[in-house]
Structures are given as structure tokens and as C-alpha cells.
TORFI-497247 format. One record per atom (N, C-alpha, C, O): residue number from 1; x, y, z. Coordinates in Angstrom, 1 decimal, padded with zeros to 4 digits, always signed. Each point is the difference from the previous one (the first is absolute). Last residue first. Layout:
NODE   num     east    north       up
NODE   NUM        X        Y        Z
...
***
This chain:
NODE   num     east    north       up
NODE   144   -003.8   -021.5   -032.5
NODE   144   +001.1   +000.9   -000.4
NODE   144   -000.5   +000.9   -001.2
NODE   144   +000.8   +000.8   -000.5
NODE   143   -004.6   -002.8   +003.8
NODE   143   +001.2   -000.5   -000.6
NODE   143   +000.9   +001.1   -000.4
NODE   143   -000.2   +001.2   +000.2
NODE   142   -004.6   +000.3   +000.1
NODE   142   +000.5   -001.2   +000.6
NODE   142   +001.2   -000.5   -000.7
NODE   142   +000.1   -000.1   -001.2
NODE   141   -003.1   +004.9   +002.1
NODE   141   +000.9   -000.8   -000.9
NODE   141   +000.5   -001.2   +000.8
NODE   141   +000.4   +000.1   +001.1
NODE   140   -005.1   +003.0   -000.8
NODE   140   +001.2   -000.5   +000.7
NODE   140   +000.8   -000.8   -001.0
NODE   140   -000.5   -000.7   -000.9
NODE   139   -002.9   +004.8   -000.4
NODE   139   +000.1   -001.5   +000.1
NODE   139   +001.3   -000.4   +000.6
NODE   139   +001.1   +000.6   -000.4
NODE   138   -003.0   +004.2   +001.8
NODE   138   +000.5   -000.7   -001.2
NODE   138   +000.0   -001.5   +000.2
NODE   138   -000.1   -000.5   +001.1
NODE   137   -002.0   +005.6   +001.0
NODE   137   +000.4   -001.4   +000.2
NODE   137   +000.3   -000.5   -001.4
NODE   137   -000.4   +000.4   -001.0
NODE   136   +000.2   +004.6   +003.7
NODE   136   -000.1   -000.7   -001.2
NODE   136   +000.4   -001.4   +000.1
NODE   136   +001.2   -000.3   +000.5
NODE   135   -003.3   +004.2   +002.9
NODE   135   +000.9   -001.0   -000.2
NODE   135   -000.2   -000.7   -001.3
NODE   135   -001.1   -000.4   -000.3
NODE   134   -000.3   +005.4   +003.0
NODE   134   -000.3   -001.1   -000.9
NODE   134   +001.3   -001.0   +000.0
NODE   134   +001.1   +000.4   +000.3
NODE   133   -001.4   +003.6   +002.4
NODE   133   -001.4   -000.1   -000.2
NODE   133   -000.4   -001.1   -001.1
NODE   133   -001.1   -000.3   -000.3
NODE   132   +005.2   +001.3   +004.3
NODE   132   -000.2   -000.1   -001.4
NODE   132   -001.6   -000.3   -000.3
NODE   132   -000.6   -000.7   +000.8
NODE   131   +001.9   +003.3   +003.7
NODE   131   +000.1   -001.3   -000.5
NODE   131   -000.2   +000.0   -001.5
NODE   131   -000.8   +000.8   -000.5
NODE   130   +002.8   +003.5   +002.8
NODE   130   -001.3   -000.6   -000.3
NODE   130   +000.2   -001.4   -000.5
NODE   130   +000.9   -000.2   -000.7
NODE   129   +002.8   +002.4   +004.0
NODE   129   -000.5   +000.2   -001.4
NODE   129   -001.4   -000.6   -000.1
NODE   129   -000.4   -000.7   +000.9
NODE   128   +003.0   +000.4   +003.1
NODE   128   +000.0   +001.4   -000.3
NODE   128   -000.4   +000.3   -001.4
NODE   128   -000.2   +001.2   -000.4
NODE   127   +001.9   -006.1   +001.3
NODE   127   -000.6   +001.0   +001.0
NODE   127   +000.3   +001.4   -000.3
NODE   127   +001.1   +000.3   -000.5
NODE   126   -001.7   -004.3   -003.0
NODE   126   +001.1   +000.7   +000.5
NODE   126   -000.6   +001.0   +001.0
NODE   126   -000.7   +000.9   -000.4
NODE   125   -001.1   -005.7   -001.9
NODE   125   -000.4   +001.3   +000.5
NODE   125   +001.3   +000.6   +000.6
NODE   125   +000.7   -000.7   +000.8
NODE   124   -001.3   -003.1   -004.9
NODE   124   +000.4   +000.3   +001.4
NODE   124   -000.4   +001.4   +000.3
NODE   124   -000.1   +000.9   -000.9
NODE   123   -001.2   -005.3   -002.8
NODE   123   +000.1   +001.4   +000.2
NODE   123   +000.5   +000.2   +001.5
NODE   123   -000.4   -000.7   +000.9
NODE   122   -000.5   -003.4   -005.1
NODE   122   +000.2   +000.4   +001.4
NODE   122   +000.2   +001.6   +000.0
NODE   122   +000.3   +000.6   -001.0
NODE   121   -002.0   -005.6   -002.1
NODE   121   +000.5   +001.4   +000.0
NODE   121   +000.2   +000.4   +001.4
NODE   121   -000.5   -000.7   +000.9
NODE   120   -001.4   -003.6   -004.6
NODE   120   +000.7   +000.4   +001.2
NODE   120   +000.4   +001.5   -000.1
NODE   120   +000.3   +000.5   -001.1
NODE   119   -003.4   -005.1   -001.4
NODE   119   +000.4   +001.4   +000.1
NODE   119   +000.7   +000.3   +001.3
NODE   119   -000.3   -000.6   +001.0
NODE   118   -002.0   -003.4   -003.3
NODE   118   +001.4   +000.0   +000.4
NODE   118   +000.6   +001.4   +000.0
NODE   118   +001.1   +000.2   -000.4
NODE   117   -005.7   -000.4   -000.5
NODE   117   +000.7   -000.8   -001.0
NODE   117   +001.5   +000.0   +000.3
NODE   117   +000.8   +000.4   -000.8
NODE   116   -003.6   +000.6   +005.0
NODE   116   -000.5   +000.2   -001.3
NODE   116   +000.7   -000.9   -001.0
NODE   116   +000.2   -001.2   +000.3
NODE   115   +002.5   +002.7   +004.0
NODE   115   -001.2   -000.8   -000.3
NODE   115   -000.4   +000.3   -001.4
NODE   115   +000.8   +000.4   -000.9
NODE   114   +001.8   +003.0   +004.6
NODE   114   +000.3   -001.2   -000.6
NODE   114   -001.4   -000.7   -000.4
NODE   114   -001.0   +000.3   +000.5
NODE   113   +003.9   +004.2   +002.1
NODE   113   -001.1   -000.4   -000.9
NODE   113   +000.3   -001.3   -000.7
NODE   113   +001.1   -000.1   -000.6
NODE   112   +000.5   +003.4   +005.0
NODE   112   +000.4   -001.1   -000.8
NODE   112   -001.3   -000.4   -000.7
NODE   112   -001.0   -000.3   +000.6
NODE   111   +003.0   +004.9   +002.3
NODE   111   -001.1   -000.8   -000.6
NODE   111   +000.6   -001.1   -000.8
NODE   111   +001.0   +000.3   -000.7
NODE   110   +000.8   +002.8   +005.2
NODE   110   +000.1   -000.3   -001.4
NODE   110   -001.2   -000.9   -000.4
NODE   110   -000.7   -000.5   +000.9
NODE   109   +003.4   +003.6   +003.5
NODE   109   -001.1   -000.6   -000.6
NODE   109   +000.1   -000.2   -001.5
NODE   109   +000.6   +000.8   -000.7
NODE   108   +001.8   +001.1   +005.8
NODE   108   +000.2   -000.5   -001.3
NODE   108   -001.2   -000.7   -000.5
NODE   108   -000.6   -000.7   +000.8
NODE   107   +003.0   +004.1   +003.6
NODE   107   -001.1   -000.6   -000.7
NODE   107   +000.4   -000.5   -001.5
NODE   107   +000.8   +000.7   -000.6
NODE   106   +003.0   -000.4   +004.6
NODE   106   -001.1   +000.9   -000.5
NODE   106   -001.0   -000.8   -000.8
NODE   106   +000.0   -001.3   +000.0
NODE   105   +005.0   -000.6   +000.2
NODE   105   -000.7   +000.9   +001.0
NODE   105   -001.2   +000.6   -000.7
NODE   105   +000.0   +000.3   -001.2
NODE   104   +004.0   -004.7   +000.9
NODE   104   -001.0   +000.9   -000.7
NODE   104   -000.7   +000.8   +001.1
NODE   104   -000.3   -000.5   +001.1
NODE   103   +005.3   -002.6   -001.5
NODE   103   -001.1   +000.6   +000.7
NODE   103   -000.9   +000.8   -000.9
NODE   103   +000.5   +000.7   -000.9
NODE   102   +003.9   -003.1   +000.3
NODE   102   -001.2   -000.3   -000.9
NODE   102   -001.3   +000.5   +000.7
NODE   102   -001.1   -000.3   -000.5
NODE   101   +005.5   +000.5   +002.6
NODE   101   +000.0   +000.9   -001.1
NODE   101   -001.2   -000.2   -001.0
NODE   101   -000.3   +000.8   -000.9
NODE   100   -000.5   -003.1   +005.5
NODE   100   +001.2   +000.8   -000.4
NODE   100   -000.2   +000.9   -001.2
NODE   100   -000.9   +000.8   +000.0
NODE    99   -002.2   -003.9   +002.5
NODE    99   +000.3   -000.2   -001.4
NODE    99   +001.2   +000.9   -000.4
NODE    99   +000.4   -000.1   -001.2
NODE    98   -002.0   -000.3   +005.9
NODE    98   -000.4   -001.3   -000.6
NODE    98   +000.3   -000.1   -001.5
NODE    98   +000.2   -001.2   -000.5
NODE    97   +000.8   +005.2   +003.1
NODE    97   +000.6   -001.1   +000.7
NODE    97   -000.3   -001.3   -000.7
NODE    97   +000.8   -000.9   +000.0
NODE    96   -002.7   +004.9   -001.6
NODE    96   +001.4   -000.1   -000.3
NODE    96   +000.6   -001.1   +000.7
NODE    96   +000.9   -000.6   -000.6
NODE    95   -005.5   +001.1   +001.3
NODE    95   +000.3   -000.3   -001.4
NODE    95   +001.5   +000.0   -000.3
NODE    95   +000.5   -001.0   -000.6
NODE    94   -002.0   +002.4   +004.9
NODE    94   -000.3   -001.5   -000.2
NODE    94   +000.4   -000.4   -001.5
NODE    94   +000.6   -001.0   -000.2
NODE    93   -000.4   +005.6   +001.3
NODE    93   +001.1   -000.7   +000.6
NODE    93   -000.2   -001.5   -000.2
NODE    93   +001.0   -000.7   -000.3
NODE    92   -004.6   +003.4   -001.1
NODE    92   +001.3   +000.2   -000.9
NODE    92   +001.1   -000.7   +000.6
NODE    92   +000.8   -000.7   -000.8
NODE    91   -004.7   +000.6   +003.3
NODE    91   -000.1   -000.8   -001.2
NODE    91   +001.2   +000.1   -000.9
NODE    91   +000.5   -000.9   -000.6
NODE    90   -000.8   +003.6   +004.5
NODE    90   +000.2   -001.4   +000.4
NODE    90   +000.0   -000.9   -001.3
NODE    90   +000.9   -000.9   -000.2
NODE    89   -002.1   +005.4   -000.4
NODE    89   +001.5   -000.1   +000.4
NODE    89   +000.3   -001.4   +000.3
NODE    89   +001.0   -000.6   -000.5
NODE    88   -005.5   +001.5   -000.3
NODE    88   +000.7   +000.2   -001.2
NODE    88   +001.5   -000.1   +000.2
NODE    88   +000.7   -000.5   -000.8
NODE    87   -003.6   +000.2   +004.5
NODE    87   +000.1   -001.2   -000.7
NODE    87   +000.7   +000.1   -001.4
NODE    87   +000.5   -000.9   -000.6
NODE    86   -001.5   +004.7   +003.4
NODE    86   +001.1   -000.8   +000.5
NODE    86   +000.2   -001.3   -000.7
NODE    86   +001.1   -000.5   -000.1
NODE    85   -004.9   +003.4   -000.8
NODE    85   +001.3   +000.4   -000.7
NODE    85   +001.2   -000.8   +000.6
NODE    85   +000.9   -000.3   -000.8
NODE    84   -005.7   -002.1   +000.8
NODE    84   +000.6   +001.1   +000.7
NODE    84   +001.3   +000.4   -000.7
NODE    84   +000.7   -000.9   -000.5
NODE    83   -004.8   -001.2   -002.3
NODE    83   +001.2   -000.5   +000.9
NODE    83   +000.5   +001.3   +000.7
NODE    83   -000.1   +001.1   -000.5
NODE    82   -003.6   -003.1   -003.7
NODE    82   +000.1   +000.8   +001.3
NODE    82   +001.1   -000.5   +000.9
NODE    82   +000.0   -001.2   +000.3
NODE    81   -001.6   +001.2   -006.0
NODE    81   +000.6   -000.7   +001.2
NODE    81   +000.1   +001.0   +001.2
NODE    81   +000.2   +001.2   -000.2
NODE    80   -003.0   -001.7   -005.1
NODE    80   +000.7   +000.7   +001.1
NODE    80   +000.5   -001.0   +001.1
NODE    80   -000.5   -001.1   +000.1
NODE    79   -001.7   +001.6   -005.5
NODE    79   +000.5   -000.9   +000.9
NODE    79   +000.8   +000.8   +001.1
NODE    79   +000.9   +000.8   -000.4
NODE    78   -005.1   +000.1   -003.5
NODE    78   +001.2   +000.4   +000.7
NODE    78   +000.5   -001.0   +001.0
NODE    78   -000.9   -000.5   +000.7
NODE    77   -002.0   -001.6   -004.6
NODE    77   -000.1   +001.1   +001.0
NODE    77   +001.3   +000.4   +000.6
NODE    77   +001.0   -000.7   -000.1
NODE    76   -002.1   -001.3   -004.9
NODE    76   +000.4   -000.5   +001.3
NODE    76   +000.0   +001.2   +000.9
NODE    76   +000.3   +001.1   -000.4
NODE    75   -002.5   -002.7   -004.8
NODE    75   +000.3   +001.0   +001.1
NODE    75   +000.4   -000.6   +001.3
NODE    75   -000.6   -001.0   +000.5
NODE    74   +000.2   +000.1   -006.4
NODE    74   -000.2   -000.5   +001.4
NODE    74   +000.4   +001.1   +001.0
NODE    74   +000.7   +001.0   -000.4
NODE    73   -002.0   -001.9   -005.4
NODE    73   +000.3   +000.9   +001.1
NODE    73   -000.2   -000.7   +001.4
NODE    73   -001.1   -000.5   +000.2
NODE    72   +000.1   -001.0   -004.9
NODE    72   +001.4   -000.3   +000.4
NODE    72   +000.4   +000.9   +001.2
NODE    72   +001.2   +000.0   +000.4
NODE    71   -005.6   -000.7   -002.7
NODE    71   +000.7   +001.3   -000.4
NODE    71   +001.5   -000.1   +000.5
NODE    71   +000.7   +001.0   -000.2
NODE    70   -003.8   -004.7   +001.0
NODE    70   +000.1   +000.3   -001.4
NODE    70   +000.8   +001.2   -000.4
NODE    70   +000.6   +000.0   -001.1
NODE    69   +000.6   -002.0   +005.8
NODE    69   -001.2   -000.1   -000.7
NODE    69   +000.2   +000.4   -001.5
NODE    69   +001.1   +000.2   -000.4
NODE    68   +002.6   -002.4   +004.0
NODE    68   -000.4   +001.2   -000.8
NODE    68   -001.4   -000.3   -000.6
NODE    68   -000.3   -001.1   -000.5
NODE    67   +002.2   -001.0   +005.2
NODE    67   -000.1   -000.3   -001.4
NODE    67   -000.6   +001.1   -000.8
NODE    67   -001.0   +000.6   +000.4
NODE    66   +004.0   -001.1   +004.6
NODE    66   -001.3   +000.2   -000.6
NODE    66   +000.1   -000.4   -001.5
NODE    66   +001.1   -000.2   -000.5
NODE    65   +001.8   +000.0   +005.7
NODE    65   -000.1   -000.3   -001.4
NODE    65   -001.5   +000.1   -000.5
NODE    65   -000.9   -000.3   +000.7
NODE    64   +004.8   +001.8   +003.5
NODE    64   -001.4   -000.1   -000.4
NODE    64   -000.1   -000.2   -001.5
NODE    64   +000.7   +000.6   -000.8
NODE    63   +003.2   -000.8   +005.2
NODE    63   -000.4   -000.1   -001.4
NODE    63   -001.5   -000.1   -000.1
NODE    63   -000.7   -000.6   +000.8
NODE    62   +005.5   +001.8   +002.6
NODE    62   -001.4   -000.2   -000.1
NODE    62   -000.4   -000.1   -001.4
NODE    62   +000.7   +000.6   -000.9
NODE    61   +004.3   -001.5   +003.8
NODE    61   -000.9   +000.8   -000.9
NODE    61   -001.5   -000.3   +000.1
NODE    61   -000.3   -001.1   +000.6
NODE    60   +004.4   +000.7   +003.3
NODE    60   -000.7   -000.7   -001.1
NODE    60   -000.9   +000.9   -000.8
NODE    60   -000.5   +001.0   +000.6
NODE    59   +003.1   +000.4   +003.2
NODE    59   +000.9   -000.9   -000.6
NODE    59   -000.6   -000.9   -001.1
NODE    59   +000.7   -000.8   -000.6
NODE    58   -001.2   +006.2   +002.6
NODE    58   -000.7   -001.3   -000.2
NODE    58   +001.1   -001.0   -000.6
NODE    58   +000.8   +000.4   -000.8
NODE    57   +000.0   +004.4   +001.8
NODE    57   -000.9   -000.5   +001.1
NODE    57   -000.4   -001.4   -000.1
NODE    57   -000.5   -000.6   +000.9
NODE    56   +003.4   +002.9   -004.1
NODE    56   +000.5   +000.4   +001.3
NODE    56   -000.8   -000.6   +001.1
NODE    56   +000.6   -000.3   +001.1
NODE    55   -001.9   -000.4   -005.7
NODE    55   +001.2   -000.8   +000.4
NODE    55   +000.6   +000.4   +001.4
NODE    55   +000.6   -000.8   +000.7
NODE    54   -005.6   +001.0   -002.9
NODE    54   +000.9   +001.0   +000.5
NODE    54   +001.2   -000.7   +000.6
NODE    54   +000.0   -000.6   +001.1
NODE    53   -003.5   -001.0   -005.1
NODE    53   +000.7   -000.2   +001.3
NODE    53   +000.7   +001.2   +000.3
NODE    53   +000.6   +000.7   -000.9
NODE    52   -004.1   -003.4   -003.1
NODE    52   +000.5   +001.2   +000.6
NODE    52   +000.6   -000.4   +001.4
NODE    52   -000.3   -001.0   +000.6
NODE    51   -002.2   -000.6   -005.7
NODE    51   +000.8   -000.5   +001.1
NODE    51   +000.6   +001.3   +000.6
NODE    51   +000.5   +000.9   -000.7
NODE    50   -004.6   -002.5   -002.9
NODE    50   +000.7   +001.0   +000.6
NODE    50   +000.7   -000.5   +001.2
NODE    50   -000.6   -000.7   +000.8
NODE    49   -001.4   -001.7   -005.5
NODE    49   +000.3   +000.0   +001.4
NODE    49   +000.7   +001.2   +000.4
NODE    49   +001.0   +000.4   -000.6
NODE    48   -004.4   -002.5   -003.5
NODE    48   +000.9   +001.1   +000.3
NODE    48   +000.2   -000.1   +001.6
NODE    48   -001.0   +000.1   +000.7
NODE    47   -000.9   -003.4   -005.2
NODE    47   +000.2   +000.3   +001.4
NODE    47   +001.0   +001.1   +000.2
NODE    47   +001.0   +000.2   -000.7
NODE    46   -004.5   -000.9   -003.6
NODE    46   +001.4   -000.3   +000.5
NODE    46   +000.1   +000.3   +001.5
NODE    46   -000.7   +000.9   +000.4
NODE    45   -003.2   -000.2   -003.6
NODE    45   +000.2   -001.3   +000.5
NODE    45   +001.5   -000.4   +000.4
NODE    45   +000.3   -001.1   +000.0
NODE    44   -001.2   +005.2   -003.5
NODE    44   -000.9   -000.5   +001.0
NODE    44   +000.5   -001.4   +000.4
NODE    44   +000.7   -000.7   -000.7
NODE    43   +001.5   +005.4   -001.7
NODE    43   +000.0   -001.5   +000.1
NODE    43   -000.8   -000.5   +001.1
NODE    43   +000.2   +000.4   +001.2
NODE    42   +000.2   +004.2   -004.7
NODE    42   -000.1   -000.5   +001.3
NODE    42   -000.1   -001.5   +000.0
NODE    42   -000.5   -000.6   -001.0
NODE    41   +003.3   +003.3   -002.7
NODE    41   -001.4   -000.3   +000.3
NODE    41   -000.1   -000.6   +001.4
NODE    41   +001.0   -000.7   +000.4
NODE    40   +003.1   +002.0   -003.0
NODE    40   -000.6   +001.0   +000.8
NODE    40   -001.5   -000.2   +000.3
NODE    40   -000.6   +000.9   +000.6
NODE    39   +003.9   -003.9   -002.7
NODE    39   -000.7   +000.8   -001.0
NODE    39   -000.8   +001.1   +000.7
NODE    39   -000.8   +000.7   -000.6
NODE    38   +003.3   -003.9   +003.0
NODE    38   +001.0   +000.8   -000.8
NODE    38   -000.7   +000.8   -001.0
NODE    38   +000.6   +000.9   -000.6
NODE    37   -003.5   -001.9   +004.8
NODE    37   +000.8   -000.9   -000.8
NODE    37   +000.9   +000.9   -000.8
NODE    37   -000.1   +001.2   +000.1
NODE    36   -002.1   +000.1   +004.9
NODE    36   -000.2   +000.0   -001.5
NODE    36   +001.0   -000.9   -000.7
NODE    36   +001.0   -000.4   +000.6
NODE    35   -003.4   +002.1   +004.4
NODE    35   +000.8   -001.0   -000.6
NODE    35   -000.2   +000.0   -001.5
NODE    35   -001.2   -000.2   -000.4
NODE    34   +000.5   +004.1   +004.4
NODE    34   -000.6   -000.8   -001.1
NODE    34   +001.1   -000.9   -000.6
NODE    34   +001.1   +000.4   -000.2
NODE    33   -002.0   +002.1   +005.4
NODE    33   +000.9   -000.4   -001.1
NODE    33   -000.7   -000.7   -001.1
NODE    33   -000.9   -000.9   +000.4
NODE    32   +000.9   +003.7   +004.6
NODE    32   -001.0   -000.3   -001.0
NODE    32   +000.9   -000.2   -001.2
NODE    32   +000.8   +000.9   -000.5
NODE    31   +000.0   -000.4   +006.0
NODE    31   +000.6   -000.3   -001.3
NODE    31   -001.0   -000.5   -000.9
NODE    31   -000.6   -001.0   +000.2
NODE    30   +001.7   +003.7   +004.9
NODE    30   -001.0   -000.7   -000.8
NODE    30   +000.5   -000.1   -001.4
NODE    30   +000.6   +001.0   -000.5
NODE    29   +003.4   -000.4   +003.6
NODE    29   -001.3   +000.6   -000.1
NODE    29   -001.0   -000.8   -000.8
NODE    29   +000.4   -001.0   -000.6
NODE    28   +003.7   -000.8   +003.9
NODE    28   -000.3   +000.2   -001.4
NODE    28   -001.4   +000.7   -000.1
NODE    28   -000.9   -000.4   +000.6
NODE    27   +003.0   +000.2   +003.6
NODE    27   +001.0   -000.9   -000.7
NODE    27   -000.2   +000.2   -001.5
NODE    27   +001.0   +000.1   -000.8
NODE    26   -002.1   +003.4   +005.0
NODE    26   -000.5   -000.7   -001.3
NODE    26   +001.1   -000.8   -000.6
NODE    26   +001.1   +000.5   -000.3
NODE    25   -002.0   +000.6   +005.7
NODE    25   +000.9   +000.4   -001.2
NODE    25   -000.6   -000.7   -001.2
NODE    25   -000.4   -001.2   +000.0
NODE    24   -000.8   +002.6   +005.6
NODE    24   -000.3   -000.7   -001.2
NODE    24   +000.9   +000.6   -001.1
NODE    24   +000.4   +001.1   +000.0
NODE    23   +000.5   -001.6   +005.5
NODE    23   -000.4   +000.9   -001.1
NODE    23   -000.2   -000.8   -001.3
NODE    23   +000.7   -001.0   -000.2
NODE    22   -000.3   +000.2   +006.1
NODE    22   +000.0   -000.5   -001.4
NODE    22   -000.4   +001.2   -000.9
NODE    22   -000.8   +000.8   +000.3
NODE    21   +003.5   -000.2   +004.3
NODE    21   -001.4   +000.2   -000.5
NODE    21   +000.0   -000.5   -001.5
NODE    21   +000.7   +000.5   -000.8
NODE    20   +003.3   -000.2   +003.6
NODE    20   -000.7   -001.2   +000.2
NODE    20   -001.5   +000.0   -000.5
NODE    20   -000.7   -001.0   +000.0
NODE    19   +003.9   +004.7   +000.1
NODE    19   +000.6   -001.0   -000.9
NODE    19   -000.7   -001.3   +000.1
NODE    19   +000.2   -000.9   -000.8
NODE    18   -001.4   +004.6   +003.6
NODE    18   -000.4   +000.3   -001.4
NODE    18   +000.5   -001.1   -000.9
NODE    18   -000.7   -000.4   -000.9
NODE    17   +002.2   +000.4   +005.4
NODE    17   -001.5   -000.4   -000.1
NODE    17   -000.5   +000.1   -001.4
NODE    17   -000.7   -000.8   -000.5
NODE    16   +005.1   +002.2   +001.3
NODE    16   -000.1   -001.4   +000.2
NODE    16   -001.4   -000.5   -000.2
NODE    16   -000.3   -001.0   -000.6
NODE    15   +001.1   +005.6   +000.8
NODE    15   +000.4   -000.6   -001.3
NODE    15   +000.0   -001.5   +000.0
NODE    15   -000.4   -000.6   -001.0
NODE    14   -000.6   +002.9   +005.1
NODE    14   -001.0   +000.3   -001.1
NODE    14   +000.4   -000.6   -001.4
NODE    14   -000.9   -000.5   -000.7
NODE    13   +004.0   +000.2   +004.2
NODE    13   -001.2   -000.9   +000.3
NODE    13   -001.0   +000.2   -001.0
NODE    13   -000.7   -000.9   -000.5
NODE    12   +004.4   +003.8   +000.3
NODE    12   +000.3   -001.4   -000.4
NODE    12   -001.1   -001.0   +000.2
NODE    12   -000.3   -000.9   -000.8
NODE    11   -000.3   +005.3   +002.3
NODE    11   +000.0   +000.0   -001.5
NODE    11   +000.4   -001.4   -000.4
NODE    11   -000.6   -000.6   -001.0
NODE    10   +000.5   +001.4   +005.6
NODE    10   -001.3   +000.1   -000.5
NODE    10   +000.0   -000.1   -001.6
NODE    10   -000.8   -000.7   -000.6
NODE     9   +005.0   +000.9   +002.9
NODE     9   -000.7   -001.3   +000.2
NODE     9   -001.4   +000.0   -000.5
NODE     9   -000.4   -001.1   -000.6
NODE     8   +002.7   +005.1   +000.3
NODE     8   +000.7   -001.0   -000.8
NODE     8   -000.7   -001.3   +000.1
NODE     8   -000.3   -000.6   -001.1
NODE     7   -001.1   +004.0   +004.0
NODE     7   -000.4   +000.3   -001.4
NODE     7   +000.6   -001.0   -001.0
NODE     7   -000.7   -000.5   -000.9
NODE     6   +002.1   +000.3   +005.4
NODE     6   -001.4   -000.4   -000.1
NODE     6   -000.6   +000.2   -001.4
NODE     6   -000.7   -000.8   -000.5
NODE     5   +005.1   +002.3   +001.5
NODE     5   -000.1   -001.4   -000.1
NODE     5   -001.4   -000.6   -000.1
NODE     5   -000.3   -000.9   -000.7
NODE     4   +001.0   +005.6   +001.4
NODE     4   +000.5   -000.4   -001.3
NODE     4   -000.1   -001.5   -000.2
NODE     4   -000.4   -000.4   -001.1
NODE     3   -000.7   +002.4   +005.3
NODE     3   -001.1   +000.1   -001.1
NODE     3   +000.5   -000.5   -001.3
NODE     3   -000.7   -000.6   -000.7
NODE     2   +003.1   -001.5   +005.1
NODE     2   -000.4   +001.4   -000.5
NODE     2   -000.9   -000.1   -001.2
NODE     2   -000.3   -001.1   -000.5
NODE     1   +000.9   -002.1   +004.9
NODE     1   +000.2   -000.1   -001.4
NODE     1   -000.4   +001.4   -000.5
NODE     1   -001.1   +000.5   +000.4
***
């Protein structure tokens, strides 16, 4: 075998090896958010759930719920996932095969706020941007 083919085989083997090494990726950064009413005052005693998922790598989401203190501010830590690069390709193919045109890819996170005097609100994290620093809650409307 000549030197050229040995170099090609060594490079391919090296790339294959590197594609199997797990790497960490941030799904959602640390998120500090204040829950306020329509009057811009902090709201205490409501539930805040952070939901996150990397659609390329995971088939189920994760959730953590906390209750707002008197200043209405809650904190959620950074969420990471670890997977080898080859799984990002395999996961994308799996998504396309299982859900077709409705496939989702990459990280996603959102907050759902509820409770108190029938209050509700929500916010979404857009990858590459800072998470929203406040969520305004309103009374839920019932019926038409």
C-alpha cells in the first residue's frame, strides 16, 4: 500500500474516532427571570416551569418547576447535553424518518407560568439570544 492511501486511511480513521467522542452543548443558558403582573409589580406564589429539549438528540423534554418568592424572581441553571457529533447526524435522520416535514431540530426551551389568582403567562428562549428577563402574567380567560 502506498503512502498516499495510508494517509487517507489515517485521516478517515481519525475523523471517525473524533465523531465518537462526546461533546457538550448548551441547550439553554442560565435563566434568571422575574414574573410580573400587568401593573409591572412582582408576582409571588405562582408556579414557573422551565421546559427544555434538544430535538436533534432527545425524544422527550425535561421540566423543572419552582414557585416565585416575594420579589417574583426565579433562577434556572444552564442546561447542557453531551453527545458525540455522529449522534447529531443520526438524530436528525431519525427525526426526519419519524416525523417527516414536522421534524424539529436543535435546542429549545420555554417557561410556563401559572397559578395564583388564575394567572398565566409564558416565554420562549431563542438560541443565540439572551433569555427574556421577565414574564408578564395575566388572568386566564374562561369561555368565549
